[in-house]
N, C-alpha and C positions, 0 to 999 in steps of 0.2 A: 425624289420619292419619299424618304423619311419624312419631311415635313407636310407633305401631302397626305400621308398614310396617319401622321399623328392627329390631323383634323378629324378625320373619320374614327379613329380609335377613341378619341375623347367624346365623340356624339355617341358611339356605341356603349360607352362605359356610362355615360349618363342615362341612356335609354334603359340599360339594363337595371341600374340602381332604382329607376322609377318604376320598372316591372316588380322588383323584389319588394319594394315598399308597399306596392298595391297589393302584392300576394300575402303580405304580412299583416296589413292593415284590414283588408276586407274580409269578413268571416264567412258570408254566404257566397256560395259559387256563382250565382246569377251576376251579382254586383262586381265581384272579384274579375270574373272573366269579362263582363263589359267594359270595366276599367282598363284591362290589359289590352282589349281590342283597341279601344280608343288611343292609348298611349302608342301602339303600333302605328296606328292611322296616322297620328301627328308626328312621328318620326319619319314615315314615309313622305308626308308631304313637306317636311324639312328636307329631306333628301332629293326631292324632286325640284324643290325650289333653288337649291344650290345648283343642280345640273342645268337649270334653265338660265341661271345668272352668271355661271361661271364656265370656264372651258379646262378640260384636262390636260396637265402638262405634257403628256405623252401618252402613247397607245398602251403601255405598260400600267400606267396609273388608271386608265378607263377600264382595262381588264380587271385590275385589284378592285375598283368600286363594284362592277357588275358581277364579280365572282365571289368577293369576300365581304362586300358591305351590304348592298340592297338585299341579296338573297336571304342574309341572316335575319334581317328585321321582318322581311316579307314571309318567311317561313313561320316565325311566331305568330304572326297575323293570321296566317291559314290555320296553324295548329288551334290558336284559342277559338276561332270560329268552329272548328270542327268538333271541340270538345265540348262548346257550348250547345250545339244541335246534338251531340251525342247524349249529353245530360238530359236534355229536354225528352228525348225519346226513352232514355234509361229510366227515369223516374217517374215516367207516366204508365209504364207497363208493369206486368208482373215480373216476379224473380226469373222465372223461366224464359219469358219472352226477352227479357233484358239480357240475360245470358246468351240467348240466341243472337240478338242484335249485336252483341259486342264481339261474338265469335265470327259473325259475318263481316263485321268491320274488319277485323283481323284478317280474314280471308281476302277481302277487297284490297287491303294495304298490300299484302303479299303479291296479289295479282298484278298490282300497280308497279311494284318493283320488277316483277318478270317482264311485263309490257315495255318497260323502259330499262332493260338490262344493260344495253350498250351505253347509254347516257350515264346510268348509275354507276357502272363500273369506271368509267371515265373520271366520275366524281369521287367515289370512294379510293381509287388508285392514286388520287394525286396528280392524274395525267395533266400535261399543258400543251400538247403539240396541235389542239385543235382551239386553243383560247381565243384566237382572232376570230374564228368562225362563230365561236358561241357566246363571247363576251364583249364584243365590239359593236357599237351601233352602225348600221348602214349594211350589215352582212347578214340581215334576217333573211331565212329560207324557210318556207312553210313546210318543206319537205323533211325537215329536220326536227322541228317542234311543232307540229300542226295543231296541237291540242291548246297552245297558248292563246288565252282570251284577251279581249281588251288591248290589242298590240298597240303601243304607244312608241313611235319611232324615236323620240327624244329621251325616253326614260326607259326602254327596254331593249334587249337583245334577243338573239335566237335562244339563247340558253338560259338566262338569269331567271326567268318564270318557271322553268321545268326544275332548275336546280332547287328553287325555293320550295316548290312542291315536293321533291324528294326528300328535303331536310325536314319539312313539316311532317311527312308520314313517318320518318324515323322516330320523331318525337311522340307522335301519336300511337305508333307500335306499342312503345314502352309504356305509354299510359293505359292503353287498353289492356295490355297483359298484366299490368299490376292491379287493374279492377277484376280480371278474370281469377287473378291468383292472388289473393290479399293475405294469404296464410302467413303466420309468423316465421322468421328467419330460421334456419336449421340450428340446433343445438350443437356447439361444439364439443367433441369428446374431452373428457377430463385428461390432463397429461398424466402420463404414467410415472409414478413415484420411483425415484431410484434408478431410472432407466436412462442412459444418455448413449446416443449413437456417436460414433466417430466421425461420420459424413452422412448428413441428412440426404435422404433418397432423392429429394428435390434436386440436389445438386448433381447427382449421378444418373438420374432417368430423365428422358425426354420423350414426350409424346411425338410419335411420327405419323399417327394416324391423320387423316384429312380433317378438316373443320367440320365437314358434312358427316363423316363418320362418328365424330363426337357428339354431334347435335342427335343423330339417330340413337346413340347409345344412352343419352341423357333423357331423351323422350321415353325410351324403352324403361330405364329405371324409375321414371315417373309413373308410367302406366302399370308397372309392377308392384308400386307402393314401396319401393326399396327403402325410402328414408321416412322416419318419424311415422311407421304404419300408414304411409300412404297420405299424410296431411302435408307433406312437404309441396310447396308449389313448384311449377317448372321453372320459374325465374330464379328460385333458390338453388334449384339443382344446377342450373346452367352457371350461375355466379360461382358455385363450388368447384364444377369442373374446369371453369376458366381460371380460377386462381391456382388449383392445384395442377393443371397441365398446361398452363401459361398458352392458353388459346383463346383467341378473341372471339366470344360467342354473342356480341352485343346484339346482333341481328339474327338471332337463332330461330324466330318466328318466321322470317322469311326463308331460312333454310329449310325449315321444316315442311314448308308449303311445296318447295321444289321437291322435297323426298316424296310427299303425297302425291305430286304429279308424275312420278316416274310411271313409264307405261309397262315396264317389266320389273320384277323382282324389287318390290317396294322396300323390303327388310334386307337390302343388300348386305350391309355391314354386319347384321347379326347373324345372318345366314353364314357369312365368311368365319364368323367367331365360332359357331356351331361345328361348322367343317373343320376348322383348325383344332378345336378341342378333341373331336371324334378321332382325328388323325393322329394327335398326340397320344390318346389312350390306346389306339391300335399299336402304335409304335412300343408303347410300354408292355403291351401283352405278348408282342412278338420277342420281347427280351426275356421273358419267363423261361 
């Protein structure tokens, strides 16, 4: 397996270097994206040619290829195409329409994650118990991934195409969120002179709220203009909360979409905070 794996690690490394060079060399977005798309196409053709002319040493090698090699390249290929189409619409419309289009794109991405929640959880949790069903050729089942287009039984499995789409949408979500919230980074507070703590609070305090609760709190702070007089972006706020609380908020937009889709009590955590504070104040009053 290591020798087999090193072959594709070298190919992926070469592919990534070519992309980095293209992104650094091309200044205009159309030329840059077109070059990156072409590089991905060439790499996919190279991968397909290898599969056509060679055989996998074992089933674990086949799973490795269709789970960790092909989807990585395919995801970038999908990602660059979607950005290209997004820019065409973005720059041809007014600022308001462009903002609406980006927000709709973010909504559609979140909806895609929700519609594919089971497979997405399998991927994000690093699960392996269904790998032979998802990432081995000859196991294709349309009931698992019915949306897979252009099915190629020699170069595709039931799950590699879906995995590539999910990975591409993760990249696209970050890109769109960055376009919607391009404000500068939060200004770090100046250190307090002459004050040293015996033990930093970060070493003694641990966030025990759920990831969803933290996202709800972060969006509430953003909506209330809590940071920088309301000029801080939601991305900067989530980055701050993620660093301070040690909570993974990478896909906060997806989580926020799920919060918005709640049928009852959309502001569940904020309501719990209010109830908790009122209860605490009542207890203090009783002690008077």
